C-alpha positions in Angstrom: 10.5 1.4 11.0 7.4 3.0 12.5 4.1 1.0 12.2 0.5 2.2 12.3 -2.1 -0.5 12.6 -5.4 1.0 11.6 -7.4 -1.8 13.2 -5.7 -1.3 16.6 -8.6 1.0 17.5 -12.3 0.6 16.6 -13.2 2.3 13.4 -14.9 1.7 10.0 -11.7 -0.1 8.9 -12.9 -3.2 10.8 -16.2 -3.2 8.8 -14.3 -3.2 5.5 -11.9 -5.8 6.7 -14.8 -8.1 7.8 -16.3 -7.9 4.3 -12.9 -8.5 2.6 -12.3 -11.6 4.7 -15.8 -13.1 4.6 -16.3 -16.0 2.2 -20.0 -14.9 2.1 -19.2 -11.4 0.8 -15.7 -11.3 -0.8 -16.8 -12.9 -4.1 -18.7 -9.7 -5.0 -15.7 -8.4 -6.9 -17.0 -4.9 -7.2 -17.6 -4.7 -3.5 -14.2 -6.3 -2.8 -12.4 -3.7 -4.9 -14.3 -0.8 -3.3 -13.5 -2.0 0.2 -9.8 -2.2 -0.6 -10.1 1.3 -2.1 -11.8 2.6 1.0 -8.9 1.3 3.2 -6.5 3.0 0.8 -8.3 6.3 1.4 -8.2 5.9 5.2 -4.5 5.0 5.0 -3.8 8.0 2.8 -5.5 10.3 5.3 -3.5 8.9 8.2 -0.2 9.4 6.2 -1.2 12.9 5.4 -1.1 13.8 9.1 2.7 13.0 9.1 3.8 15.1 6.2 5.3 18.5 6.0 3.0 21.5 5.4 3.4 25.1 4.2 0.9 27.9 4.2 -0.9 29.1 1.1 -3.2 32.0 0.7 -6.5 31.4 -1.0 -9.0 34.1 -1.9 -12.6 33.4 -1.1 -15.6 35.5 -2.4 -15.4 37.5 0.8 -11.7 37.6 1.9 -8.3 36.0 1.6 -7.3 33.4 4.1 -4.3 31.2 4.8 -4.5 27.4 4.6 -1.9 24.8 5.4 -1.3 22.5 2.5 1.1 19.5 1.9 4.6 20.7 1.0 5.9 17.4 -0.2 5.9 16.1 -3.8 4.2 12.7 -3.6 4.7 9.7 -5.8 2.2 6.8 -5.4 3.6 3.4 -6.4 1.9 0.0 -6.4 2.5 -3.6 -7.4 0.5 -5.0 -10.2 -2.2 -6.3 -10.4 -3.7 -6.7 -6.9 -2.5 -3.3 -5.9 -4.6 -1.3 -8.4 -7.8 -0.8 -6.3 -5.6 0.0 -3.2 -3.6 2.5 -5.3 -6.9 4.1 -6.5 -7.8 4.8 -2.8 -4.6 6.7 -2.3 -5.0 8.6 -5.6 -8.5 9.6 -4.6 -6.9 11.6 -1.7 -3.5 12.5 -3.1 -5.0 13.6 -6.4 -2.0 15.7 -7.4 0.5 12.9 -6.9 2.6 11.3 -9.6 2.3 7.6 -10.1 4.6 4.5 -10.5 3.8 0.9 -11.2 5.9 -2.3 -10.8 5.0 -5.8 -11.8 6.3 -8.2 -9.2 5.3 -11.9 -9.1 6.2 -15.2 -7.5 8.1 -17.6 -9.7 7.9 -20.9 -8.0 10.9 -23.2 -8.0 9.0 -25.9 -6.2 5.5 -26.4 -4.7 6.4 -24.1 -1.8 9.6 -22.3 -2.8 9.6 -19.2 -4.9 11.6 -16.1 -6.0 10.2 -12.7 -6.7 10.7 -11.4 -10.2 9.9 -8.0 -11.8 9.2 -7.6 -15.5 7.9 -4.0 -15.8 8.4 -0.7 -14.1 7.0 2.7 -15.0 8.0 5.6 -12.7 8.7 9.3 -12.7 11.9 10.7 -11.2 11.9 9.9 -7.5 14.8 12.1 -6.3 13.8 14.2 -3.2 10.2 13.1 -3.3 7.9 11.2 -0.8 7.4 7.7 -2.2 4.3 5.7 -1.0 4.4 2.0 -2.0 1.1 0.2 -1.6 0.6 -3.6 -1.7 -2.6 -5.1 -0.2 -1.0 -8.3 1.1 2.4 -8.2 2.9 2.9 -11.9 3.3 6.7 -12.4 3.3 7.6 -8.8 2.5 9.7 -9.9 -0.5 7.5 -8.3 -3.1 7.5 -5.0 -1.3 11.3 -5.1 -0.9 11.8 -6.1 -4.6 9.6 -3.3 -5.7 11.5 -0.8 -3.6 14.8 -1.9 -5.0 13.4 -1.7 -8.6 12.1 1.8 -8.0 15.5 3.0 -6.7 16.6 2.9 -10.4 14.4 6.0 -10.8 16.1 8.0 -8.0 16.4 8.3 -4.3 13.2 9.4 -2.4 13.5 11.8 0.5 10.9 9.9 2.4 9.5 6.3 2.2 6.0 5.2 3.3 4.6 1.7 2.9 1.0 0.6 3.0 -0.8 -2.7 3.2 -4.3 -4.0 3.9 -3.0 -7.1 5.7 0.6 -7.7 6.9 2.2 -10.5 8.7 4.5 -10.3 11.7 7.1 -12.1 9.5 6.9 -9.5 6.8 7.2 -6.7 9.2 10.3 -8.2 10.8 11.8 -8.9 7.4 11.2 -5.3 6.1 12.5 -3.8 9.4 15.9 -5.3 8.6 16.1 -4.1 5.0 14.2 -0.8 4.6 15.5 2.7 5.7 15.2 3.2 9.5 12.7 6.1 9.2 10.3 4.1 6.9 6.6 4.3 7.9 4.3 1.3 7.4 0.5 1.8 7.6 -1.5 -1.4 7.6 -5.1 -2.2 8.3 -4.4 -5.4 10.1 -1.5 -7.7 11.2 -2.1 -11.4 10.9 0.0 -13.9 12.8 1.2 -16.6 10.4 1.9 -17.9 6.9 1.0 -21.4 5.7 3.3 -23.7 3.8 2.5 -21.9 0.6 3.4 -18.5 2.1 -0.3 -17.3 2.1 -1.4 -15.2 5.0 -3.5 -16.9 7.7 -6.3 -16.1 8.4 -5.8 -13.5 5.6 -8.5 -13.2 2.9 -7.3 -15.4 0.0 -5.8 -14.2 -3.3 -6.5 -10.4 -3.5 -5.8 -10.2 -7.2 -8.1 -13.1 -8.1 -10.9 -11.7 -5.8 -10.6 -8.2 -7.4 -10.2 -9.2 -11.0 -10.9 -12.8 -11.5 -8.8 -16.0 -11.4 -5.7 -16.1 -13.6 -4.4 -19.1 -15.5 
């Protein structure tokens, strides 16, 4: 699995990450959603550099010219609900893409142990397409892998790309053993550890609650 860490070099990504992480800023839910969306836009741009292109001819008011455009059919998938603003960032750039949605959630069997369950999936045919699965928080990697397995019911993509705002080293190692070898992961940051409840440390908290309000 190839990994691109967007915060590995200085860029505006670090400004957005700072605001997402800061307890003094992150409770502005509109700003929180927009920062996640911005990181999605940047990740989409980076992914676009690695896609296949073909040349199309466009006619300007003065003359025709040839322009390279993406030659891959793209499907954008996300995990509800925290993934919605991140997904929107990708959709802002891949505006011709089809879309897929998976509900995946933690079902706790004890205070610290849980299984990942899915209840809903909506997806187009995936056969031969480029599938981008976005999930803001890659803590253990289990939700991403579960979503991938669920989406395979809709066909076999030609190419798989994954995206997160924050990933852990544990999640990366986990996914490297289970996902196709040529999978690409683009993340804005890699954090070192999980706590006993499998939350990313230092992380940013619960992305879904910060984006849309606390759930019961």
